[in-house]
C-alpha positions as CSV (number, residue, x, y, z in Angstrom):
1,X,19.9,-76.3,5.5
2,X,23.2,-77.5,7.1
3,X,26.5,-78.0,5.4
4,X,29.3,-79.3,7.4
5,X,32.7,-77.6,7.3
6,X,34.4,-80.5,5.7
7,X,32.1,-80.6,2.7
8,X,32.4,-76.9,2.3
9,X,36.2,-77.4,1.8
10,X,35.6,-80.3,-0.5
11,X,33.1,-78.4,-2.5
12,X,35.5,-75.5,-3.1
13,X,38.4,-77.8,-3.8
14,X,36.2,-79.9,-6.3
15,X,35.5,-76.7,-8.3
16,X,39.1,-75.8,-8.7
17,X,40.1,-75.6,-12.4
18,X,36.6,-76.4,-13.6
19,X,35.9,-72.9,-15.2
20,X,37.4,-73.1,-18.6
21,X,0.9,-65.5,-30.8
22,X,-0.9,-65.2,-27.5
23,X,-3.5,-68.0,-27.0
24,X,-7.2,-67.2,-27.4
25,X,-7.5,-67.7,-23.6
26,X,-5.6,-64.6,-23.0
27,X,-8.7,-62.6,-24.0
28,X,-10.0,-60.7,-27.0
29,X,-7.5,-58.5,-28.7
30,X,-4.4,-60.5,-27.6
31,X,-1.9,-61.1,-30.4
32,X,1.1,-63.2,-30.9
33,X,4.4,-61.7,-29.4
34,X,7.2,-62.0,-31.8
35,X,10.2,-64.0,-30.7
36,X,13.3,-62.1,-29.7
37,X,16.8,-62.7,-28.2
38,X,16.6,-59.6,-26.0
39,X,13.8,-57.3,-25.0
40,X,14.6,-53.6,-25.7
41,X,12.1,-52.3,-23.1
42,X,14.7,-53.1,-20.4
43,X,18.1,-52.7,-22.0
44,X,20.0,-53.4,-18.7
45,X,20.7,-57.0,-19.8
46,X,19.5,-59.5,-22.2
47,X,16.3,-61.4,-20.9
48,X,15.2,-58.4,-18.8
49,X,12.5,-58.0,-17.8
50,X,12.0,-61.6,-16.7
51,X,10.0,-63.7,-17.0
52,X,8.6,-62.6,-20.2
53,X,6.4,-64.1,-22.9
54,X,8.5,-62.4,-25.6
55,X,10.8,-65.3,-25.0
56,X,8.1,-67.9,-25.8
57,X,6.6,-69.2,-28.9
58,X,3.1,-70.6,-29.8
59,X,2.8,-74.4,-29.4
60,X,-0.6,-76.0,-29.5
61,X,0.8,-79.3,-28.2
62,X,1.3,-77.8,-24.7
63,X,-1.2,-77.3,-22.0
64,X,-0.7,-73.5,-22.0
65,X,-0.4,-73.2,-25.8
66,X,3.1,-71.7,-25.4
67,X,6.6,-73.1,-25.0
68,X,9.8,-71.3,-23.9
69,X,12.0,-70.2,-26.8
70,X,15.0,-68.8,-25.1
71,X,18.1,-68.2,-27.4
72,X,21.3,-69.6,-25.9
73,X,23.1,-66.6,-27.0
74,X,20.9,-64.5,-24.7
75,X,21.7,-66.4,-21.4
76,X,24.4,-65.3,-19.0
77,X,27.9,-66.7,-19.7
78,X,30.5,-68.0,-17.3
79,X,34.1,-66.7,-17.3
80,X,34.9,-69.5,-19.9
81,X,32.5,-67.8,-22.2
82,X,29.8,-70.6,-22.0
83,X,26.2,-69.3,-22.1
84,X,23.7,-71.3,-20.1
85,X,22.2,-74.2,-22.2
86,X,18.5,-73.6,-23.0
87,X,17.6,-77.0,-24.3
88,X,16.0,-78.3,-21.0
89,X,14.6,-74.8,-20.3
90,X,12.8,-74.7,-23.6
91,X,10.9,-77.9,-22.8
92,X,8.8,-75.9,-20.3
93,X,5.4,-74.4,-21.4
94,X,5.7,-71.5,-19.1
95,X,7.7,-69.9,-16.3
96,X,8.0,-70.9,-12.6
97,X,5.0,-70.3,-10.3
98,X,7.5,-68.8,-7.8
99,X,9.1,-66.6,-10.4
100,X,10.9,-63.5,-9.1
101,X,10.0,-60.7,-11.5
102,X,13.0,-58.9,-12.6
103,X,13.4,-55.3,-14.0
104,X,16.1,-52.6,-13.8
105,X,14.7,-49.2,-12.6
106,X,17.7,-46.7,-12.6
107,X,17.8,-44.6,-9.4
108,X,14.8,-46.4,-7.7
109,X,14.0,-45.5,-4.1
110,X,11.8,-48.1,-2.7
111,X,10.5,-46.0,0.3
112,X,9.8,-42.9,-1.8
113,X,8.0,-44.9,-4.4
114,X,6.0,-46.7,-1.7
115,X,6.5,-50.2,-2.9
116,X,4.7,-53.0,-1.0
117,X,7.2,-54.7,1.3
118,X,7.5,-57.8,3.5
119,X,6.3,-55.9,6.5
120,X,3.1,-54.6,4.9
121,X,1.9,-57.3,2.4
122,X,-1.7,-56.2,2.5
123,X,-0.6,-53.0,0.6
124,X,-0.5,-55.0,-2.6
125,X,-4.2,-54.2,-2.8
126,X,-3.8,-50.4,-2.4
127,X,-5.4,-48.6,-5.2
128,X,-2.2,-46.6,-6.0
129,X,0.3,-49.5,-5.3
130,X,3.2,-48.8,-7.8
131,X,3.8,-52.5,-8.4
132,X,0.8,-54.4,-9.7
133,X,0.5,-58.1,-11.0
134,X,-2.7,-58.9,-12.7
135,X,-4.0,-62.5,-13.3
136,X,-5.7,-61.9,-16.8
137,X,-8.0,-64.9,-16.2
138,X,-9.7,-63.1,-13.2
139,X,-8.6,-59.5,-13.6
140,X,-7.5,-59.6,-10.0
141,X,-4.2,-58.5,-8.4
142,X,-1.8,-61.2,-7.1
143,X,-0.2,-60.7,-3.7
144,X,3.5,-59.7,-4.1
145,X,6.2,-57.9,-2.3
146,X,9.0,-55.8,-3.9
147,X,12.6,-55.3,-2.9
148,X,15.9,-54.1,-4.4
149,X,18.7,-56.7,-4.7
150,X,20.8,-55.8,-1.6
151,X,23.7,-58.0,-2.7
152,X,25.6,-56.0,-5.5
153,X,28.3,-53.5,-4.5
154,X,27.4,-51.1,-7.3
155,X,24.1,-49.3,-7.1
156,X,23.8,-49.6,-10.9
157,X,23.7,-53.5,-10.5
158,X,20.7,-53.5,-8.2
159,X,17.6,-55.2,-9.8
160,X,14.1,-54.5,-8.7
161,X,12.8,-57.9,-7.6
162,X,9.0,-58.6,-7.3
163,X,8.2,-62.0,-5.6
164,X,4.8,-63.7,-5.2
165,X,3.7,-63.8,-1.6
166,X,1.6,-66.8,-2.6
167,X,2.7,-68.9,-5.6
168,X,1.3,-67.9,-9.0
169,X,-1.3,-70.3,-10.4
170,X,-0.2,-73.0,-12.9
171,X,-1.1,-72.3,-16.5
172,X,-2.3,-68.7,-15.7
173,X,-1.2,-65.6,-17.6
174,X,-0.1,-62.4,-15.8
175,X,0.5,-58.8,-16.6
176,X,3.2,-56.8,-14.6
177,X,2.9,-53.1,-14.2
178,X,5.5,-50.8,-12.6
179,X,4.2,-47.2,-12.4
180,X,5.2,-43.9,-10.8
181,X,8.7,-45.1,-9.9
182,X,10.4,-42.5,-7.9
183,X,14.1,-41.6,-7.0
184,X,15.6,-40.4,-3.7
185,X,14.4,-36.9,-4.3
186,X,10.8,-38.1,-5.0
187,X,10.9,-37.5,-8.6
188,X,9.2,-39.7,-11.1
189,X,11.7,-41.8,-13.0
190,X,11.0,-41.5,-16.7
191,X,10.4,-44.7,-18.8
192,X,13.0,-45.8,-21.3
193,X,12.8,-44.9,-24.9
194,X,11.8,-48.3,-26.2
195,X,8.9,-48.8,-23.7
196,X,7.7,-45.1,-24.1
197,X,7.2,-45.6,-27.7
198,X,4.7,-48.4,-27.1
199,X,3.1,-46.6,-24.2
200,X,2.6,-43.5,-26.1
201,X,1.3,-45.2,-29.2
202,X,4.2,-44.4,-31.4
203,X,5.5,-47.8,-32.2
204,X,4.5,-49.5,-35.3
205,X,6.3,-52.9,-35.2
206,X,5.0,-56.4,-34.9
207,X,4.8,-56.1,-31.1
208,X,2.7,-53.0,-30.9
209,X,-0.7,-54.8,-31.1
210,X,0.2,-57.0,-28.2
211,X,1.4,-54.1,-26.1
212,X,-1.9,-52.4,-26.8
213,X,-3.6,-55.5,-25.4
214,X,-1.4,-55.3,-22.3
215,X,-2.4,-51.5,-21.9
216,X,-6.1,-52.4,-22.2
217,X,-5.8,-55.1,-19.7
218,X,-4.2,-52.8,-17.2
219,X,-6.7,-50.0,-17.8
220,X,-9.6,-52.5,-17.0
221,X,-7.7,-53.2,-13.7
222,X,-7.5,-49.4,-12.9
223,X,-3.9,-48.8,-14.0
224,X,-3.5,-45.8,-16.1
225,X,-1.3,-46.1,-19.2
226,X,0.3,-42.7,-18.8
227,X,1.7,-43.7,-15.3
228,X,3.7,-46.6,-16.5
229,X,7.4,-47.0,-16.2
230,X,7.2,-50.6,-17.6
231,X,4.7,-53.3,-18.4
232,X,5.1,-56.8,-19.7
233,X,3.3,-60.2,-19.5
234,X,4.3,-64.0,-19.0
235,X,2.7,-67.3,-18.7
236,X,3.2,-69.7,-15.7
237,X,4.0,-73.4,-16.6
238,X,1.2,-75.9,-16.4
239,X,1.0,-78.8,-14.0
240,X,2.1,-81.3,-16.6
241,X,5.3,-79.1,-17.5
242,X,6.2,-78.9,-13.8
243,X,5.3,-82.4,-12.4
244,X,4.6,-84.5,-15.4
245,X,8.1,-86.1,-15.4
246,X,8.1,-87.1,-11.8
247,X,4.4,-88.5,-12.2
248,X,5.5,-90.4,-15.2
249,X,8.4,-92.2,-13.6
250,X,6.4,-92.7,-10.3
251,X,3.4,-94.3,-12.1
252,X,5.7,-96.4,-14.2
253,X,7.7,-97.7,-11.3
254,X,4.6,-98.6,-9.2
255,X,3.0,-100.2,-12.2
256,X,6.0,-102.5,-12.3
257,X,5.0,-103.6,-8.6
258,X,1.5,-104.2,-9.9
259,X,-0.1,-101.2,-8.4
260,X,-1.7,-98.9,-11.0
261,X,-4.3,-97.2,-8.6
262,X,-2.2,-94.8,-6.4
263,X,-4.9,-92.6,-5.2
264,X,-6.6,-95.1,-2.9
265,X,-4.2,-95.2,-0.1
266,X,-4.2,-99.0,-0.4
267,X,-1.0,-101.2,-0.8
268,X,-1.4,-103.5,-3.8
269,X,0.9,-105.5,-6.1
270,X,4.3,-106.7,-5.1
271,X,6.7,-105.3,-2.5
272,X,9.8,-103.6,-3.6
273,X,13.0,-105.8,-3.3
274,X,14.9,-104.8,-0.2
275,X,18.0,-106.4,1.2
276,X,19.6,-106.0,4.6
277,X,23.0,-105.3,3.5
278,X,26.2,-104.3,5.2
279,X,27.9,-102.9,2.0
280,X,27.4,-99.3,2.9
281,X,30.3,-96.9,3.3
282,X,31.0,-96.2,7.0
283,X,30.7,-92.5,6.2
284,X,27.0,-93.1,5.4
285,X,26.3,-94.6,8.7
286,X,28.3,-92.4,11.2
287,X,27.4,-94.7,14.1
288,X,25.5,-94.3,17.3
289,X,28.3,-93.5,19.7
290,X,26.0,-92.9,22.7
291,X,24.6,-96.5,22.5
292,X,26.3,-99.6,23.9
293,X,26.7,-102.3,21.3
294,X,26.2,-105.8,22.5
295,X,25.7,-108.3,19.7
296,X,26.3,-106.3,16.6
297,X,26.1,-108.6,13.5
298,X,27.3,-106.2,10.8
299,X,27.5,-109.2,8.5
300,X,23.7,-109.1,8.4
301,X,23.4,-105.4,8.3
302,X,21.8,-105.5,11.8
303,X,23.2,-103.8,15.0
304,X,21.5,-104.5,18.3
305,X,22.0,-102.2,21.3
306,X,21.9,-103.0,24.9
307,X,21.1,-99.4,26.2
308,X,19.7,-96.3,25.0
309,X,16.6,-95.2,23.0
310,X,17.2,-97.4,20.0
311,X,17.2,-101.1,20.2
312,X,18.3,-102.0,16.6
313,X,19.7,-100.3,13.6
314,X,19.1,-101.9,10.2
315,X,21.1,-101.0,7.0
316,X,20.4,-102.1,3.6
317,X,19.5,-101.3,0.0
318,X,16.4,-101.3,-2.0
319,X,16.1,-102.0,-5.8
320,X,14.4,-99.2,-7.7
321,X,13.8,-98.7,-11.4
322,X,16.3,-96.2,-12.7
323,X,15.1,-93.6,-15.2
324,X,18.4,-91.7,-15.9
325,X,20.7,-92.1,-18.9
326,X,23.5,-94.0,-17.1
327,X,23.4,-97.4,-15.5
328,X,22.6,-97.2,-11.9
329,X,21.7,-93.5,-11.9
330,X,25.1,-92.2,-10.7
331,X,25.7,-88.4,-9.9
332,X,26.0,-86.6,-13.2
333,X,23.3,-88.6,-15.0
334,X,20.0,-87.1,-16.3
335,X,16.9,-87.9,-18.2
336,X,16.8,-88.7,-21.8
337,X,13.6,-88.5,-23.8
338,X,11.9,-90.2,-26.8
339,X,12.7,-88.9,-30.2
340,X,9.4,-87.4,-30.7
341,X,8.4,-83.7,-31.1
342,X,7.5,-82.3,-27.8
343,X,8.1,-85.6,-26.0
344,X,8.8,-84.9,-22.2
345,X,8.5,-88.4,-20.8
346,X,11.8,-89.9,-19.5
347,X,12.9,-92.9,-21.4
348,X,14.4,-95.7,-19.3
349,X,17.2,-97.9,-20.4
350,X,15.7,-101.3,-20.4
351,X,16.2,-103.1,-17.1
352,X,18.2,-100.2,-15.6
353,X,18.0,-100.2,-11.8
354,X,19.6,-98.4,-8.9
355,X,20.3,-99.5,-5.3
356,X,18.9,-97.0,-2.9
357,X,20.5,-97.2,0.5
358,X,18.4,-97.2,3.7
359,X,19.1,-96.9,7.4
360,X,16.2,-97.7,9.8
361,X,16.0,-97.2,13.5
362,X,13.8,-99.5,15.7
363,X,13.0,-97.9,19.2
364,X,13.3,-99.9,22.3
365,X,9.6,-99.7,23.1
366,X,8.8,-101.4,19.8
367,X,11.4,-104.1,20.1
368,X,10.7,-104.9,23.8
369,X,6.9,-104.3,23.9
370,X,4.0,-105.5,21.9
371,X,2.9,-102.4,20.3
372,X,3.9,-102.0,16.7
373,X,5.4,-98.6,15.8
374,X,4.2,-96.2,13.2
375,X,6.5,-96.2,10.2
376,X,7.9,-92.9,8.9
377,X,10.2,-91.9,6.2
378,X,12.9,-89.3,7.4
379,X,14.3,-86.6,5.1
380,X,17.8,-85.3,5.8
381,X,19.5,-81.9,5.4
382,X,21.5,-80.2,2.8
383,X,23.9,-82.4,0.9
384,X,23.8,-84.9,3.8
385,X,22.9,-88.5,3.9
386,X,20.6,-91.2,5.4
387,X,22.9,-91.3,8.3
388,X,21.2,-88.2,9.7
389,X,18.2,-90.4,10.8
390,X,20.5,-91.3,13.7
391,X,20.5,-87.8,15.2
392,X,19.5,-87.6,18.8
393,X,16.2,-85.8,18.2
394,X,15.1,-88.6,15.8
395,X,16.0,-91.2,18.3
396,X,13.9,-89.3,20.9
397,X,11.0,-88.9,18.6
398,X,11.1,-92.7,17.8
399,X,11.3,-93.8,21.4
400,X,8.8,-91.2,23.0
401,X,6.0,-91.6,20.5
402,X,6.6,-95.1,18.9
403,X,8.0,-94.6,15.4
404,X,10.2,-96.6,13.2
405,X,12.1,-94.2,11.0
406,X,13.8,-95.1,7.8
407,X,15.9,-92.9,5.6
408,X,17.6,-92.9,2.2
409,X,19.9,-90.4,0.6
410,X,18.2,-87.4,-1.2
411,X,19.5,-88.5,-4.6
412,X,20.6,-85.4,-6.5
413,X,21.3,-83.4,-3.2
414,X,23.3,-85.8,-1.1
415,X,26.8,-86.2,0.1
416,X,27.6,-88.3,-3.0
417,X,26.4,-85.4,-5.2
418,X,28.9,-82.9,-3.9
419,X,31.5,-83.3,-6.6
420,X,28.7,-82.9,-9.2
421,X,27.3,-79.9,-7.5
422,X,30.8,-78.3,-7.7
423,X,30.9,-78.7,-11.4
424,X,27.3,-77.3,-11.8
425,X,28.2,-74.1,-9.9
426,X,30.9,-73.3,-12.5
427,X,28.8,-74.3,-15.6
428,X,25.1,-74.0,-14.9
429,X,24.4,-75.8,-18.2
430,X,24.8,-78.9,-16.1
431,X,22.0,-78.1,-13.8
432,X,19.7,-80.7,-15.3
433,X,22.0,-83.3,-13.7
434,X,20.8,-82.1,-10.3
435,X,17.0,-81.6,-11.0
436,X,16.7,-84.9,-12.9
437,X,18.4,-86.9,-10.2
438,X,16.3,-85.3,-7.5
439,X,13.3,-86.6,-9.3
440,X,14.7,-90.1,-9.3
441,X,15.2,-89.5,-5.7
442,X,11.5,-89.1,-5.2
443,X,11.0,-92.6,-6.6
444,X,13.7,-94.0,-4.3
445,X,12.0,-92.6,-1.3
446,X,8.5,-93.7,-2.4
447,X,9.8,-97.2,-2.9
448,X,11.4,-97.2,0.6
449,X,8.1,-96.1,2.0
450,X,6.1,-98.8,0.2
451,X,8.6,-101.4,1.5
452,X,7.9,-100.2,5.0
453,X,4.1,-100.7,4.7
454,X,3.9,-103.7,2.5
455,X,3.2,-106.8,4.4
456,X,5.9,-108.6,2.3
457,X,8.3,-105.9,2.5
458,X,10.4,-105.0,5.7
459,X,7.9,-106.6,8.0
460,X,8.7,-109.9,6.4
461,X,12.4,-109.6,7.2
462,X,13.9,-111.0,10.5
463,X,15.6,-107.7,11.0
464,X,12.2,-106.0,11.6
465,X,10.8,-108.7,13.9
466,X,10.9,-109.3,17.6
467,X,12.4,-112.5,19.1
468,X,8.9,-113.9,19.1
469,X,8.5,-113.4,15.4
470,X,6.0,-110.5,15.4
471,X,6.7,-107.3,13.3
472,X,7.7,-104.1,14.9
473,X,6.0,-102.1,12.1
474,X,2.3,-101.1,12.1
475,X,1.7,-101.2,8.3
476,X,-1.6,-99.4,8.5
477,X,-0.4,-96.1,7.1
478,X,3.0,-94.4,6.3
479,X,4.1,-91.0,7.4
480,X,6.9,-88.5,6.5
481,X,9.1,-86.3,8.8
482,X,11.9,-84.2,7.3
483,X,14.0,-81.3,8.3
484,X,15.8,-78.5,6.5
485,X,16.5,-79.9,3.0
486,X,14.1,-82.7,4.0
487,X,11.6,-80.0,4.7
488,X,12.1,-78.4,1.4
489,X,12.2,-81.3,-0.9
490,X,9.8,-83.2,1.4
491,X,7.1,-80.9,0.1
492,X,7.4,-82.2,-3.4
493,X,7.6,-85.8,-2.1
494,X,4.4,-85.2,-0.3
495,X,2.5,-84.0,-3.3
496,X,3.7,-87.2,-5.1
497,X,3.2,-89.7,-2.1
498,X,0.7,-92.6,-2.6
499,X,1.3,-94.2,0.8
500,X,1.2,-91.3,3.2
501,X,-1.3,-88.5,3.6
502,X,0.2,-86.6,6.5
503,X,3.6,-85.1,6.5
504,X,5.6,-82.8,8.9
505,X,8.0,-80.5,7.2
506,X,10.6,-79.2,9.8
507,X,12.2,-75.7,9.3
508,X,10.7,-75.6,5.8
509,X,10.5,-73.4,2.8
510,X,10.5,-73.6,-0.9
511,X,11.9,-71.9,-4.0
512,X,15.6,-72.0,-3.9
513,X,15.7,-68.7,-6.0
514,X,14.2,-67.1,-2.9
515,X,16.0,-69.2,-0.2
516,X,19.6,-69.2,-1.4
517,X,20.7,-65.6,-0.8
518,X,18.7,-65.5,2.5
519,X,20.5,-68.5,3.9
520,X,23.7,-68.6,6.0
521,X,24.7,-71.8,4.1
522,X,24.9,-70.1,0.7
523,X,28.2,-68.2,0.9
524,X,30.1,-71.6,0.6
525,X,28.3,-72.1,-2.8
526,X,28.4,-68.4,-3.8
527,X,32.3,-68.4,-3.5
528,X,32.3,-70.9,-6.4
529,X,29.4,-69.7,-8.4
530,X,30.2,-66.0,-8.2
531,X,33.8,-66.7,-9.4
532,X,32.2,-68.3,-12.5
533,X,29.5,-65.8,-13.1
534,X,30.9,-62.5,-11.9
535,X,28.4,-60.0,-13.4
536,X,26.2,-59.0,-10.3
537,X,23.5,-57.5,-12.4
538,X,22.8,-61.0,-14.0
539,X,22.8,-63.1,-10.8
540,X,19.1,-62.7,-10.1
541,X,18.4,-63.8,-13.7
542,X,20.7,-66.8,-13.3
543,X,18.8,-67.9,-10.1
544,X,15.5,-67.4,-12.0
545,X,16.6,-69.6,-14.9
546,X,17.8,-72.4,-12.7
547,X,14.6,-72.2,-10.8
548,X,12.8,-73.3,-13.9
549,X,14.6,-76.6,-13.6
550,X,14.6,-76.8,-9.8
551,X,10.8,-76.6,-9.8
552,X,10.8,-80.2,-11.0
553,X,12.9,-81.3,-8.0
554,X,11.7,-79.2,-5.0
555,X,8.4,-78.1,-3.4
556,X,8.1,-75.0,-5.4
557,X,6.9,-76.8,-8.5
558,X,4.4,-79.0,-6.6
559,X,3.0,-76.7,-3.8
560,X,-0.3,-76.1,-5.6
561,X,-1.0,-79.9,-5.2
562,X,0.6,-80.6,-1.9
563,X,-2.6,-80.5,0.0
564,X,-5.8,-79.7,-1.9
565,X,-6.1,-80.3,-5.7
566,X,-4.0,-83.5,-5.5
567,X,-2.0,-84.5,-8.6
568,X,-3.5,-87.3,-10.8
569,X,-3.6,-90.7,-9.3
570,X,-2.6,-89.2,-5.9
571,X,-4.5,-89.0,-2.5
572,X,-5.0,-85.6,-0.9
573,X,-2.5,-84.7,1.9
574,X,-2.3,-82.5,5.0
575,X,1.0,-80.9,6.1
576,X,2.3,-79.4,9.4
577,X,5.0,-76.8,8.8
578,X,7.2,-76.3,11.9
579,X,9.4,-73.1,11.5
580,X,12.1,-71.8,13.7
581,X,11.6,-68.0,14.1
582,X,14.6,-66.2,12.7
583,X,16.1,-69.4,11.1
584,X,19.5,-68.5,9.7
585,X,19.4,-71.3,7.1
586,X,15.9,-71.6,5.7
587,X,14.0,-68.2,5.4
588,X,10.8,-67.7,7.3
589,X,9.5,-65.7,4.4
590,X,9.8,-68.8,2.1
591,X,8.0,-70.9,4.7
592,X,5.1,-68.3,4.7
593,X,4.8,-68.2,1.0
594,X,4.6,-72.1,1.2
595,X,1.9,-71.9,3.8
596,X,-0.2,-69.5,1.9
597,X,0.2,-71.6,-1.2
598,X,-1.0,-74.8,0.4
599,X,-3.8,-73.1,2.4
600,X,-2.3,-73.7,5.8
601,X,-3.6,-71.9,8.9
602,X,-1.2,-70.4,11.4
603,X,-1.0,-70.9,15.2
604,X,-1.7,-67.7,17.0
605,X,-0.4,-66.0,18.9
606,X,2.5,-66.9,16.6
607,X,5.2,-64.9,18.4
608,X,5.7,-62.8,21.4
609,X,5.2,-59.1,20.5
610,X,6.7,-56.9,21.8
611,X,9.6,-57.4,21.3
612,X,8.9,-59.9,18.6
613,X,7.9,-58.3,15.2
614,X,4.2,-58.5,14.2
615,X,4.7,-58.7,10.4
616,X,4.8,-62.5,10.5
617,X,1.8,-64.6,9.6
618,X,0.4,-61.9,7.2
619,X,-2.4,-63.1,4.8
620,X,-2.8,-66.4,6.8
621,X,-5.9,-67.3,8.6
622,X,-5.6,-68.4,12.3
623,X,-6.0,-71.9,13.5
624,X,-9.5,-72.4,15.1
625,X,-9.8,-73.5,18.6
626,X,-9.3,-77.1,19.3
627,X,-7.6,-79.8,17.4
628,X,-7.4,-78.9,13.6
629,X,-7.4,-81.7,11.1
630,X,-6.0,-79.7,8.2
631,X,-2.6,-78.1,7.4
632,X,-0.9,-75.5,9.6
633,X,2.2,-73.4,10.2
634,X,3.6,-73.2,13.8
635,X,6.5,-71.1,14.7
636,X,8.8,-72.1,17.4
637,X,10.5,-69.2,19.0
638,X,13.9,-69.2,20.9
639,X,13.6,-65.6,22.0
640,X,15.4,-62.4,21.3
641,X,19.2,-62.4,21.1
642,X,20.5,-62.3,24.7
643,X,23.5,-63.5,26.8
644,X,22.8,-66.3,29.4
645,X,25.5,-67.6,31.5
646,X,28.1,-66.1,29.2
647,X,26.5,-67.8,26.1
648,X,24.6,-66.0,23.3
649,X,21.0,-67.3,23.1
650,X,18.1,-66.4,20.9
651,X,18.2,-64.5,17.7
652,X,17.3,-61.3,16.0
653,X,14.3,-61.4,13.4
654,X,15.3,-62.3,10.0
655,X,16.4,-59.4,7.7
656,X,13.9,-58.0,5.3
657,X,16.5,-57.6,2.6
658,X,17.5,-60.7,0.4
659,X,20.5,-61.3,2.5
660,X,21.4,-63.9,5.1
661,X,21.3,-63.1,8.7
662,X,24.3,-61.3,10.0
663,X,27.0,-63.2,11.9
664,X,26.3,-61.3,15.1
665,X,22.4,-61.8,14.8
666,X,22.4,-64.5,17.5
667,X,22.3,-68.2,17.8
668,X,20.9,-70.0,14.8
669,X,17.5,-71.6,15.9
670,X,17.5,-73.9,12.9
671,X,17.7,-77.2,15.0
672,X,15.5,-75.9,17.8
673,X,12.0,-77.2,16.9
674,X,13.1,-80.8,16.4
675,X,14.9,-80.7,19.7
676,X,11.8,-79.4,21.6
677,X,9.7,-82.2,23.4
678,X,6.5,-80.2,22.9
679,X,7.3,-79.9,19.2
680,X,7.8,-83.7,19.0
681,X,4.5,-84.3,20.8
682,X,2.8,-81.9,18.2
683,X,4.3,-83.9,15.5
684,X,3.2,-87.2,17.0
685,X,-0.4,-86.0,17.3
686,X,-0.4,-85.1,13.7
687,X,1.4,-88.2,12.3
688,X,-1.3,-90.7,12.9
689,X,-4.4,-91.9,11.1
690,X,-7.0,-89.2,11.8
691,X,-4.2,-86.9,13.2
692,X,-4.7,-83.2,14.0
693,X,-2.7,-80.2,14.8
694,X,-2.8,-79.9,18.6
695,X,-1.8,-76.9,20.6
696,X,1.0,-78.1,22.8
697,X,1.9,-74.6,23.8
698,X,-1.0,-73.8,26.1
699,X,-2.6,-71.0,24.1
700,X,0.8,-69.2,23.9
701,X,3.4,-68.7,21.3
702,X,5.5,-71.9,21.0
703,X,8.9,-71.6,22.7
704,X,12.0,-73.6,22.1
705,X,15.7,-73.6,22.9
706,X,15.1,-73.3,26.6
707,X,13.5,-69.9,26.4
708,X,11.0,-69.3,29.2
709,X,9.3,-66.3,27.4
710,X,9.4,-62.6,28.1
């Protein structure tokens, strides 16, 4: 995801001193679960097991018929004694579609129990599989894998984590069963007293009838009651709960331009207001030191270059409606809502706007030739800025294949948000200030994109015209290309996009609750967050709680609509995922969950084997022969760890534990795909009207980083 050392130091410094009744749709026999602050069936910590419908209430105004009802006293506390606030959490009508399912199983041995793992995902279907997740609408098992949290030092703090191998379906209801859990000696671990009372029919409290319904549901799925160590149920949030806010502000913003039909891929109404403007901090630009400047006119925000791949850089700002609660949408601001029961539509301060920065690169071939370039948004990496559009690989892509790239900051997760992120890590009650600003960032990106393809937008400015007055931009269609954080949040942007229908997500993934602890970037943040929340047993729960909010601002909450089943008023999209095998920063496992969720095919052979492992690409259909018009996942492989001319090259496979790659695991391949000319050619073939996934690797696994293959 990419965090510079300077910002790592700033992050830690900034944090210093900052601590201080079941719906009828569930099926006959379902009854209402009573509200509770904690669940006695897993006494290891309050809110275990999680997610859990015991912590919801009936609400006929929501799409699921339920609403979260977490008690603030039940959430983890930081060292200052402040529990995580539940106000924004309790607006949701269900739990995350990427929820990690958490329970404590004392003495559990994963191997002796035979839990389905990352290397053998198909075993989730095994008749005797000890971990079973049932979709109660279909009675079918959902694909999952199970792992013990490898991060705590004490064995007693290791939670069992069950993760969906494909995202859970929005609005669906699931029952979780753990059965025949075994210890290192192969002995069956007995269920706890509270759960055993329900299982054995001895409980007579208000919850007993609902537990009986759970047992009946499992019996119909072939799970015997007497084998159970633990069972519970939960509801996944609806589309409206996950994406409703972002859709509302998108639709309102474009309606102000005069475009109320965003599903037709037609540019209508007025262009956003954009200004070529030099008033950007130098740190946001970073310069193009490899280019020779000849007539820079920074007073106009335009820099021309005599040599190199880029002929002109244009900087400026675009005016965007602001939907946060402070003028100008600064870091730390968040949504506010109408004072109506159940209202979840952000309320805009009348006339409130924000200025979104932009940096655009015009390649030499577009400026000096007659061919207009394809316009593409570019999404930058972790806590970076629009200046990353000036990277060498982006310049090369622009010149090689004829693109004008424009970027703006990922509002909410940009350089300027670092101080706010530091305060969030010490008090997670502030997490809505990240998630809400990220949704504002989607509107900023979409307005920049509309300005690129509107005939009265950037094309009308002198900065985007050749000396003969013709535009350098082909306004036929917009595209998107993002890497790392731009690949993660770009998935959500794609699901919302009205002006582009094809996107490349580079070194992608989704679901930060899965990504963080598997990333080499996370220790910087963990240093701060773990000091504030030292209870190791509760850290998976903490990540699960903030994921409920993060879903609204990253791909995990939008993936079901990223390709097929588009969001209301939105065209369908196709996506090319380019993953770096063994990526140290964005987990391959998270990329594969995303690929399964969006229905992507996989390029095969995906990797060289042996010695490359063969457990990647499970539960994914292969690409058919010939160009493929749909979505796809393509691995780019830099080879096994080795020494070449005294330098370490290649990398080990990613660990199967929920930990980052070891420091001695090899060279991080995170930047390799975008630097590979064949990968750029593959992107260019995809990012065009009628584009397709093309095999640029000659029927072999795709190689990068100079690796010739075995």
